PAKOLGU-646264 format. One record per residue (C-alpha): residue in one letter; x, z, y. Coordinates in steps of 0.2 Angstrom, whole numbers, padded with zeros to 4 digits, always signed. Layout:
aXZY
...
***
This chain:
m+0563-0388+0288
v+0555-0389+0270
q+0550-0376+0267
q+0538-0373+0285
h+0531-0390+0278
m+0527-0383+0260
v+0520-0367+0272
w+0509-0380+0282
k+0503-0390+0264
v+0501-0372+0256
l+0488-0366+0271
t+0478-0384+0276
r+0477-0388+0257
r+0457-0393+0254
k+0447-0389+0240
h+0439-0405+0229
v+0420-0406+0225
q+0412-0413+0213
a+0406-0434+0214
e+0389-0434+0223
g+0373-0434+0213
n+0381-0422+0199
e+0380-0403+0204
g+0390-0400+0190
e+0389-0385+0179
s+0384-0366+0185
k+0388-0349+0178
l+0373-0344+0189
n+0357-0346+0182
r+0347-0362+0192
v+0329-0354+0194
l+0325-0354+0213
g+0315-0370+0218
l+0309-0377+0238
w+0297-0364+0241
d+0309-0350+0234
l+0323-0357+0244
t+0310-0356+0261
a+0303-0337+0259
l+0321-0333+0258
g+0327-0342+0275
v+0311-0336+0285
g+0310-0318+0277
s+0329-0317+0284
t+0327-0324+0299
l+0310-0315+0302
g+0313-0296+0304
a+0311-0287+0318
g+0315-0299+0331
v+0299-0310+0331
y+0288-0291+0334
v+0301-0286+0350
l+0313-0300+0356
a+0299-0311+0362
g+0289-0296+0373
q+0308-0292+0377
i+0315-0308+0384
a+0294-0312+0393
k+0296-0294+0404
e+0318-0297+0408
q+0322-0316+0408
a+0307-0327+0407
g+0290-0322+0410
p+0278-0332+0403
s+0291-0347+0400
v+0297-0336+0384
m+0291-0350+0374
i+0299-0363+0382
s+0312-0352+0379
l+0310-0352+0360
a+0307-0371+0360
i+0325-0375+0369
a+0334-0360+0355
a+0323-0369+0340
l+0331-0387+0346
a+0350-0377+0347
s+0345-0372+0329
l+0339-0386+0324
l+0354-0394+0327
a+0364-0380+0319
g+0353-0381+0302
i+0354-0403+0300
c+0373-0398+0299
y+0369-0383+0284
a+0356-0397+0277
e+0369-0411+0278
f+0382-0399+0269
g+0370-0393+0257
a+0365-0410+0251
r+0385-0414+0249
v+0395-0401+0244
p+0380-0389+0233
k+0389-0376+0230
a+0388-0357+0232
g+0399-0349+0248
s+0390-0357+0265
a+0400-0360+0278
y+0418-0354+0267
v+0417-0368+0256
y+0412-0381+0267
s+0427-0376+0278
y+0438-0376+0261
v+0432-0394+0258
c+0435-0403+0275
i+0446-0391+0286
g+0460-0380+0272
e+0461-0365+0264
f+0468-0354+0277
v+0453-0361+0290
a+0442-0354+0276
f+0451-0339+0271
v+0446-0334+0289
i+0430-0341+0287
g+0424-0333+0271
w+0431-0314+0277
n+0421-0319+0294
l+0406-0321+0281
i+0407-0305+0274
l+0409-0294+0289
e+0394-0303+0295
y+0381-0301+0280
v+0387-0283+0279
i+0387-0277+0298
g+0369-0286+0297
t+0363-0277+0281
a+0370-0263+0288
s+0359-0264+0304
v+0343-0270+0297
c+0344-0254+0287
r+0347-0241+0300
g+0332-0253+0308
i+0323-0247+0297
s+0327-0229+0297
l+0326-0230+0315
y+0310-0239+0313
l+0301-0225+0301
d+0309-0210+0313
t+0299-0218+0326
l+0284-0216+0315
l+0286-0199+0309
n+0293-0192+0328
n+0310-0191+0324
t+0310-0179+0309
l+0323-0190+0302
k+0334-0190+0313
e+0334-0170+0316
t+0334-0166+0297
f+0350-0177+0293
v+0358-0168+0311
e+0355-0154+0303
i+0363-0158+0285
a+0376-0172+0289
p+0382-0170+0309
m+0394-0183+0311
h+0406-0180+0330
v+0416-0193+0330
s+0416-0204+0345
f+0415-0221+0337
l+0404-0216+0324
g+0388-0212+0324
s+0381-0196+0327
y+0373-0191+0310
f+0376-0198+0289
d+0359-0210+0289
f+0354-0203+0271
l+0342-0216+0270
a+0351-0233+0276
f+0364-0228+0263
g+0351-0226+0248
l+0341-0241+0254
v+0358-0253+0253
i+0362-0245+0234
v+0340-0250+0231
f+0342-0266+0236
g+0359-0270+0228
v+0355-0265+0213
a+0337-0273+0213
l+0349-0289+0217
a+0361-0287+0200
f+0346-0289+0189
g+0345-0306+0194
v+0340-0317+0205
e+0325-0325+0200
t+0316-0307+0200
s+0321-0303+0215
a+0317-0320+0222
l+0298-0314+0216
a+0296-0299+0226
n+0304-0307+0241
n+0293-0322+0241
f+0280-0308+0241
v+0286-0298+0256
t+0289-0313+0264
c+0271-0321+0263
v+0264-0302+0270
n+0273-0303+0285
i+0269-0322+0288
f+0251-0317+0285
i+0252-0301+0295
l+0261-0312+0309
g+0246-0328+0307
f+0232-0311+0310
v+0242-0307+0326
i+0240-0325+0334
i+0225-0328+0330
a+0218-0309+0335
g+0227-0311+0352
a+0220-0326+0354
i+0202-0321+0353
k+0210-0306+0369
a+0220-0322+0379
d+0218-0322+0398
f+0225-0337+0405
s+0226-0329+0420
n+0241-0318+0414
w+0251-0334+0417
t+0249-0336+0436
v+0252-0318+0443
d+0254-0316+0461
a+0270-0306+0464
a+0261-0299+0481
a+0245-0291+0471
h+0259-0280+0463
p+0272-0273+0476
n+0275-0259+0466
a+0278-0265+0450
t+0296-0268+0444
h+0304-0285+0433
i+0288-0296+0440
g+0301-0309+0450
s+0291-0322+0459
g+0277-0321+0448
g+0270-0335+0440
f+0274-0345+0425
f+0293-0345+0429
p+0296-0327+0439
y+0311-0329+0436
g+0317-0347+0439
f+0321-0362+0427
a+0338-0351+0427
g+0328-0337+0417
t+0321-0349+0405
l+0338-0356+0399
k+0345-0337+0400
g+0332-0333+0391
a+0333-0347+0379
a+0353-0341+0374
t+0344-0324+0369
c+0332-0330+0358
f+0344-0341+0350
f+0351-0324+0341
g+0329-0322+0333
f+0332-0337+0323
v+0351-0333+0314
g+0347-0329+0297
f+0344-0347+0288
d+0362-0350+0284
c+0358-0339+0269
i+0349-0352+0261
a+0368-0363+0260
t+0373-0348+0249
t+0363-0351+0235
g+0372-0370+0230
e+0373-0363+0214
e+0355-0355+0209
v+0345-0371+0215
r+0339-0385+0206
e+0341-0401+0213
p+0351-0394+0225
r+0354-0410+0235
k+0334-0411+0239
n+0326-0393+0239
i+0342-0384+0252
p+0340-0397+0266
r+0321-0397+0265
s+0319-0378+0264
i+0332-0375+0278
l+0324-0387+0287
l+0304-0378+0283
s+0309-0363+0286
l+0317-0368+0304
l+0298-0375+0307
i+0290-0361+0301
i+0300-0347+0310
f+0298-0360+0328
l+0281-0357+0324
c+0277-0340+0322
y+0290-0335+0335
f+0280-0349+0346
g+0262-0342+0344
v+0267-0323+0346
s+0276-0325+0362
t+0262-0338+0368
v+0247-0323+0365
l+0258-0309+0368
t+0261-0317+0383
l+0241-0321+0389
m+0234-0305+0382
l+0245-0294+0395
p+0256-0297+0410
y+0272-0300+0406
f+0278-0285+0419
q+0269-0274+0409
q+0278-0280+0393
d+0285-0264+0381
i+0302-0269+0377
n+0302-0258+0363
a+0285-0261+0353
p+0277-0276+0363
l+0264-0279+0350
p+0259-0265+0346
y+0256-0259+0365
a+0249-0275+0368
f+0234-0272+0354
e+0233-0255+0362
y+0233-0263+0382
v+0218-0272+0374
g+0209-0256+0365
w+0211-0265+0346
p+0220-0247+0339
v+0217-0253+0323
a+0226-0270+0326
m+0239-0261+0330
w+0241-0253+0317
i+0241-0265+0306
v+0257-0274+0316
t+0265-0258+0315
i+0264-0260+0296
g+0271-0279+0299
g+0287-0272+0307
l+0291-0262+0293
v+0289-0276+0280
g+0296-0291+0292
l+0312-0279+0291
l+0313-0276+0272
a+0313-0293+0269
s+0327-0297+0283
l+0335-0283+0270
f+0337-0295+0255
g+0340-0310+0264
a+0355-0302+0272
l+0362-0292+0256
f+0356-0307+0245
p+0373-0319+0251
l+0385-0306+0251
p+0389-0309+0233
r+0387-0327+0234
v+0400-0328+0244
m+0414-0316+0237
y+0409-0322+0221
s+0413-0342+0227
m+0431-0332+0235
a+0433-0325+0218
q+0431-0340+0209
d+0446-0349+0222
g+0458-0334+0221
l+0455-0327+0237
l+0448-0312+0233
f+0451-0300+0219
r+0445-0311+0201
f+0432-0295+0194
l+0422-0300+0210
g+0418-0313+0201
k+0413-0309+0187
i+0397-0316+0180
s+0384-0304+0170
p+0380-0314+0155
r+0362-0308+0152
f+0357-0310+0171
q+0369-0325+0176
v+0373-0317+0193
p+0388-0309+0200
v+0386-0292+0195
t+0403-0284+0200
g+0400-0293+0217
s+0384-0285+0220
v+0389-0269+0216
v+0404-0267+0227
a+0394-0274+0241
a+0381-0264+0241
l+0391-0249+0241
f+0405-0254+0253
t+0388-0259+0264
s+0379-0243+0258
v+0393-0233+0267
i+0394-0243+0284
a+0376-0242+0286
g+0377-0222+0284
i+0389-0217+0295
f+0390-0232+0312
d+0374-0233+0325
l+0364-0249+0326
s+0370-0252+0342
q+0389-0254+0337
l+0384-0263+0324
v+0373-0274+0332
s+0387-0279+0346
l+0399-0285+0331
l+0388-0297+0322
s+0384-0310+0335
i+0403-0314+0335
g+0403-0322+0318
t+0387-0329+0318
l+0395-0340+0333
l+0410-0343+0323
a+0403-0349+0308
y+0390-0360+0316
s+0404-0370+0327
v+0415-0371+0311
v+0401-0378+0301
a+0397-0391+0314
i+0418-0395+0318
s+0418-0398+0298
i+0401-0409+0298
t+0411-0421+0309
i+0429-0422+0302
l+0416-0422+0283
r+0409-0440+0288
y+0427-0448+0292
m+0435-0440+0276
e+0442-0450+0265
y+0434-0445+0249
s+0439-0449+0231
e+0419-0449+0230
a+0414-0459+0244
e+0397-0465+0249
s+0400-0483+0253
q+0409-0486+0237
h+0402-0492+0221
s+0403-0481+0204
t+0412-0493+0195
q+0426-0494+0209
t+0443-0488+0204
a+0448-0472+0214
s+0463-0466+0220
e+0467-0447+0221
t+0461-0443+0240
t+0451-0460+0242
a+0438-0472+0239
l+0436-0479+0255
t+0444-0496+0258
s+0456-0492+0274
t+0470-0501+0280
e+0486-0492+0286
l+0485-0494+0306
r+0498-0487+0318
f+0491-0474+0329
t+0493-0483+0346
w+0483-0483+0364
g+0477-0500+0361
s+0471-0495+0343
a+0464-0481+0347
c+0453-0485+0361
t+0449-0499+0350
q+0444-0489+0336
l+0436-0475+0346
f+0422-0487+0355
n+0421-0497+0337
v+0424-0513+0345
h+0426-0523+0329
k+0408-0516+0323
a+0417-0507+0308
g+0403-0498+0298
q+0413-0489+0289
p+0427-0473+0295
r+0446-0480+0292
q+0459-0468+0292
l+0463-0472+0310
s+0444-0466+0315
a+0447-0450+0304
r+0463-0445+0314
i+0455-0448+0330
v+0442-0439+0325
g+0454-0424+0319
v+0463-0426+0337
l+0446-0426+0347
t+0442-0409+0336
c+0457-0401+0340
l+0455-0404+0360
f+0437-0399+0360
c+0443-0381+0350
k+0454-0378+0363
***
């Protein structure tokens, strides 16, 4: 019984962080500012999705109401972003959801979430590299695929049909570049992200010139031979289709959480991390909303091309030059999202290595560049192999599970955090003496149904968390997870 109790204590022991208002010393180089973080969040999210997602959902799920789908998805992403923003202000450490779960829930959950993040970023990076390879291969009339199939065919059922040398090489190049310092890498990412946003701005302005509002009021009876037309109008698939589209659109906002991994490389992280998360979500929503609006106004929703909707739309209205600009924009967006996908991986590995949950050598810091150089190299080598051997569809199917798990744990952790008894509680003055685990004044109360209901509905108008309220939150969280 004693041994079981000791095992439970080890699995649920929590990490203690620096007092609020003090970021503590960091072995990493604090050089990133607000705009660097914003560019990181925007670049990692506005990849190929913004060039493909709106047209696909408009044709198959929501029609012109894809704008509303994006707004609903943006609201859900904002709620997740607020959770990350609050944690970024309270716990400005490298590691994102791994550190947050370690602080609030315990070591075992943190270990699971840490490995979940590693796999998520590995798969995300590999899928982006594979996507870049397929994108270039399409522009080159499948020359790359034919060459790779001839050189390195693979006849394994659960792998791709060939080894993708381009995807393999891209990860190696970007991984080595990240090992040469965060400041140089951030400058390159800022440039690529700005180019991507400029091209999206061009799409919105040029598309607005060719807008035709009659495309929002299509009569289904006038097109009897059309497929994917539904009932016509603004909601051709009903509001249920709009909600279904919102669920798909949510994954178009995935990526901003990479900002949370930079806690030890940011100047004034308690201010810049929350601001950059919210600012990046705003920019992402405006880009998605603008692109989806002009896309459904340029041509009817049922005529959209689900593989390349924007180039096809400009070809449809007779603007071939704009079509090629948008094609280049898709490649630029993919490069920006590649940086955003690979950047957080060594930071999570570094944080876990510092806590003893990974091999210590993965947390080794370069004294010259002040980055986790060993983790960067190992992450690049492992990810490059995954990118080379797996097919894109296989990678994407694994990605969504890890993302939802990380978001859910962060939301649960922020609920627990507000009721936890920290040694640096917000409600206490700095001159007060704190015990080892608590600085909140709490009264020991017996956990009875009457006291629980009294605390649950806050009958006594208490303004601070108490030990009983913390227990109630823990019980309700467990019930919700079940």
